[in-house]
C-alpha positions as CSV (number, residue, x, y, z in Angstrom):
1,M,-4.9,-99.0,2.4
2,A,-1.7,-97.9,3.4
3,A,-0.2,-101.7,2.5
4,V,-2.1,-101.4,-1.1
5,Y,-0.3,-98.2,-1.5
6,L,3.2,-99.3,-0.7
7,A,2.7,-103.0,-3.0
8,L,1.3,-101.0,-5.8
9,V,4.5,-98.9,-5.6
10,C,6.7,-101.5,-5.1
11,A,5.1,-103.5,-7.8
12,L,5.3,-100.3,-10.5
13,A,9.0,-99.8,-9.5
14,A,10.2,-103.4,-9.8
15,S,8.4,-104.0,-13.0
16,A,9.7,-100.4,-14.2
17,F,13.5,-101.2,-13.8
18,A,13.6,-104.9,-14.6
19,N,14.4,-104.7,-18.1
20,P,17.7,-102.9,-19.1
21,N,16.7,-101.5,-22.3
22,Q,13.4,-99.8,-20.8
23,A,13.4,-96.2,-21.6
24,F,11.5,-93.7,-19.1
25,S,7.8,-93.9,-19.9
26,W,4.8,-92.7,-18.4
27,G,3.7,-95.9,-17.9
28,R,5.0,-97.8,-14.6
29,E,8.0,-95.5,-14.0
30,G,5.7,-92.4,-14.4
31,V,2.9,-93.7,-12.2
32,A,5.3,-94.9,-9.9
33,L,6.7,-91.4,-9.6
34,G,3.4,-89.6,-9.6
35,L,2.3,-92.0,-6.5
36,T,5.2,-90.8,-4.6
37,L,4.7,-87.3,-4.7
38,P,5.4,-85.1,-2.9
39,A,8.2,-86.9,-1.0
40,V,9.8,-88.1,-4.4
41,V,10.8,-84.6,-5.5
42,P,13.6,-84.1,-2.4
43,A,14.5,-87.7,-2.7
44,L,15.2,-87.0,-6.8
45,P,18.9,-86.5,-6.4
46,F,19.5,-89.6,-4.1
47,V,17.4,-91.8,-6.5
48,Y,19.2,-90.7,-9.7
49,L,22.8,-90.7,-7.8
50,T,22.2,-94.1,-6.2
51,G,20.3,-95.7,-9.5
52,A,23.3,-94.4,-12.0
53,G,25.5,-95.8,-9.3
54,I,24.0,-99.4,-9.5
55,W,23.6,-99.5,-13.0
56,D,27.6,-98.7,-13.2
57,V,28.7,-101.0,-10.6
58,T,26.5,-104.0,-11.8
59,G,27.0,-103.2,-15.6
60,A,23.5,-104.1,-16.1
61,D,23.2,-101.7,-19.4
62,S,25.8,-104.0,-20.9
63,G,24.8,-107.6,-20.0
64,G,25.3,-107.5,-16.4
65,P,22.8,-108.6,-13.8
66,M,19.7,-106.8,-13.7
67,W,18.2,-108.0,-10.5
68,P,20.4,-105.5,-8.1
69,V,19.0,-102.6,-10.1
70,T,15.6,-103.7,-9.7
71,L,16.0,-104.5,-6.0
72,V,17.4,-100.9,-5.5
73,Y,15.0,-99.0,-7.3
74,T,12.2,-101.1,-5.6
75,L,13.7,-100.3,-2.3
76,M,14.2,-96.5,-2.9
77,F,10.6,-95.9,-4.3
78,A,9.5,-98.4,-1.2
79,T,11.2,-95.8,1.0
80,V,9.7,-92.7,-0.5
81,A,6.4,-94.3,-0.5
82,V,6.7,-94.7,3.5
83,V,7.7,-91.2,3.9
84,N,4.5,-90.3,2.1
85,L,2.5,-92.3,4.6
86,W,4.5,-90.7,7.5
87,L,3.5,-87.3,6.2
88,L,0.1,-88.0,5.7
89,R,0.0,-89.3,9.3
90,R,1.3,-86.1,10.3
91,V,-1.0,-84.2,8.7
92,L,-4.0,-86.3,9.6
93,G,-3.0,-85.9,13.0
94,R,-3.0,-82.4,13.2
95,R,-6.3,-81.8,11.8
96,S,-7.9,-84.1,14.1
97,A,-5.9,-82.4,17.1
98,G,-6.7,-78.8,15.8
């Protein structure tokens, strides 16, 4: 199940950030954000600043390459998903120990 969760988050993030003209929607991007709760909340400043930085560096919004943006966002969402899995393991471990 963990691998399916991680693959789903990565696929949603990659597809949401593959088009430079895509605005925020509650479709793929919103679902990816929802699936990465709660760990995405403290990570939002990092996601925002890193995402804005990669857009600026690549010039993706003005014809630059989009693949670095897609890769960075996918890796950020994957990292947050892994943190969620780690948190879930800790919570479940405490329940079974207690």
